[in-house]
C-alpha positions as CSV (number, residue, x, y, z in Angstrom):
1,M,93.6,-15.8,226.8
2,E,91.8,-13.3,224.6
3,R,89.1,-12.2,226.9
4,S,89.7,-8.5,227.7
5,F,91.5,-6.8,224.8
6,P,89.4,-4.9,222.3
7,Q,88.8,-6.4,218.9
8,P,90.6,-5.0,215.8
9,S,89.1,-1.9,214.3
10,G,86.1,-2.1,216.5
11,E,84.5,-4.9,214.4
12,P,82.7,-7.7,216.1
13,V,84.4,-11.1,216.2
14,D,83.3,-13.1,213.2
15,L,84.4,-16.3,211.5
16,A,86.4,-14.4,208.9
17,L,89.0,-13.6,211.7
18,R,89.1,-17.1,213.2
19,D,90.7,-20.4,212.1
20,D,87.8,-22.9,211.6
21,L,89.8,-25.9,212.9
22,T,91.5,-24.5,216.0
23,G,89.3,-21.5,216.9
24,A,92.5,-19.4,217.1
25,W,92.7,-16.1,215.4
26,N,93.8,-16.4,211.7
27,R,96.3,-14.7,209.3
28,R,93.7,-12.1,208.3
29,Y,93.5,-11.0,212.0
30,L,97.3,-11.0,212.2
31,R,97.6,-8.8,209.2
32,R,95.1,-6.4,210.7
33,L,96.9,-6.4,214.1
34,L,100.3,-5.8,212.5
35,D,99.1,-3.2,210.0
36,E,95.9,-1.3,210.9
37,D,96.1,-1.7,214.7
38,W,99.8,-1.6,215.3
39,S,100.2,2.1,216.1
40,A,97.3,2.1,218.6
41,L,98.6,-1.1,220.2
42,V,102.1,0.3,220.6
43,A,100.7,3.5,222.1
44,A,98.6,1.6,224.6
45,Q,100.9,-1.2,225.4
46,G,104.5,0.1,225.0
47,T,106.0,-3.3,224.5
48,I,104.7,-6.0,222.2
49,T,106.4,-9.4,221.8
50,L,105.6,-11.9,219.1
51,L,106.4,-15.6,219.4
52,V,106.4,-17.7,216.3
53,L,105.8,-21.3,217.4
54,D,106.2,-24.3,215.1
55,L,105.0,-27.7,216.4
56,D,107.9,-30.2,216.3
57,F,107.5,-33.4,214.2
58,F,104.0,-32.5,213.0
59,K,104.6,-33.9,209.5
60,E,105.6,-37.2,211.1
61,I,102.3,-37.2,213.1
62,N,100.3,-36.7,209.9
63,D,102.4,-39.3,208.0
64,S,102.2,-42.0,210.8
65,H,98.7,-41.4,212.2
66,G,96.8,-39.7,209.4
67,H,95.4,-36.2,208.9
68,L,92.5,-36.6,211.3
69,A,95.0,-37.3,214.0
70,G,97.0,-34.3,212.8
71,D,93.8,-32.1,213.0
72,H,93.2,-33.4,216.5
73,V,96.8,-32.5,217.5
74,L,96.3,-29.0,216.2
75,Q,93.1,-28.6,218.1
76,K,94.5,-29.9,221.3
77,A,97.7,-27.9,220.9
78,A,95.7,-24.7,220.3
79,D,93.6,-25.3,223.4
80,Q,96.6,-25.9,225.5
81,L,98.5,-22.9,224.1
82,R,95.4,-20.7,224.7
83,A,95.2,-21.8,228.3
84,S,99.0,-21.4,228.9
85,F,99.2,-17.7,228.0
86,R,97.6,-14.7,229.6
87,A,94.0,-13.6,229.0
88,E,95.1,-10.5,227.0
89,D,97.4,-12.4,224.7
90,R,96.4,-13.5,221.2
91,L,96.9,-17.0,219.7
92,I,97.0,-16.8,215.9
93,R,97.2,-19.8,213.6
94,Y,99.8,-18.7,211.1
95,G,99.6,-21.7,208.9
96,G,99.9,-25.4,209.0
97,D,101.4,-26.2,212.3
98,E,102.7,-22.7,213.0
99,F,101.2,-20.3,215.5
100,V,102.0,-16.7,216.4
101,V,101.4,-15.5,219.9
102,A,101.1,-11.7,220.4
103,L,101.9,-10.7,224.0
104,F,100.9,-7.2,224.8
105,G,102.9,-5.3,227.4
106,A,105.4,-8.2,227.8
107,G,109.0,-8.2,226.9
108,A,111.1,-11.0,225.5
109,E,112.0,-12.6,228.9
110,E,108.4,-12.7,230.1
111,A,107.4,-14.1,226.7
112,R,110.0,-16.9,227.0
113,R,108.8,-17.8,230.5
114,L,105.2,-18.1,229.3
115,A,106.4,-20.1,226.3
116,E,108.3,-22.5,228.5
117,R,105.1,-22.9,230.6
118,A,103.2,-23.7,227.5
119,R,105.9,-26.2,226.4
120,S,105.7,-28.0,229.7
121,V,101.9,-28.3,229.4
122,L,102.0,-29.6,225.9
123,A,104.5,-32.3,226.9
124,T,101.8,-33.9,229.0
125,V,98.9,-33.9,226.5
126,E,97.5,-37.2,225.3
127,I,96.1,-37.3,221.8
128,T,93.3,-39.5,220.6
129,A,93.7,-40.3,216.9
130,A,90.0,-40.3,216.0
131,E,86.7,-40.2,217.8
132,G,86.6,-43.4,219.9
133,G,90.0,-44.4,218.7
134,P,93.0,-45.5,220.7
135,T,95.0,-43.0,222.8
136,I,98.3,-42.2,221.2
137,R,100.9,-40.7,223.4
138,L,102.7,-38.2,221.2
139,P,105.5,-36.0,222.4
140,L,104.2,-32.5,221.7
141,S,106.6,-29.6,221.7
142,F,107.5,-26.6,219.6
143,S,110.4,-24.6,218.2
144,M,110.2,-20.9,218.9
145,G,111.3,-17.5,217.6
146,V,110.9,-14.4,219.7
147,A,111.0,-10.7,218.8
148,S,109.9,-7.6,220.7
149,F,108.9,-4.0,219.9
150,P,110.8,-1.7,220.2
151,A,114.0,-3.6,220.7
152,D,113.8,-5.6,217.4
153,G,112.1,-3.2,215.0
154,A,109.5,-0.5,214.6
155,S,106.7,-2.1,212.6
156,G,104.6,-5.2,213.3
157,E,105.9,-6.7,210.1
158,E,109.5,-6.2,211.1
159,I,108.9,-7.8,214.5
160,L,107.2,-10.8,212.8
161,A,110.0,-11.1,210.3
162,V,112.7,-11.1,213.1
163,A,110.7,-13.7,215.2
164,D,110.3,-15.9,212.1
165,R,114.0,-15.7,211.3
166,R,114.8,-16.6,214.9
167,L,112.6,-19.6,214.7
168,Y,115.1,-21.2,212.3
């Protein structure tokens, strides 16, 4: 994921656009993608689908196993999500345990297939609570909302809002 698509506004990748815990893109990158870069992306890709993913039972993981385990879950989940989508897709940490995946040139059905592949991979992940700690088998899964341009709206913000509503 994320190897071949140009960076937003021609700027080099820097830490200001990355989440420091997971290495995923961050909200600043998402805002740039949905605002400044949206028209160029639409012109180049035609269809753009956004997935909003919310890790299931994450609060319970933090409450039962501690925040270090929660951080490890987020890192592991991000790694697996990145590996499950296509090279040109973007994994963005939206906040807490929520991620947005921007799929360029993919419609809603293809996005759902890719998300189900990611869900299957996440279900097999083993999490270690802390460095050298015991392995905790946690059922990792996510809830999901999907929306696509142009079917669900014209602007990036509209597409994100629809996907977010569909999450719930």
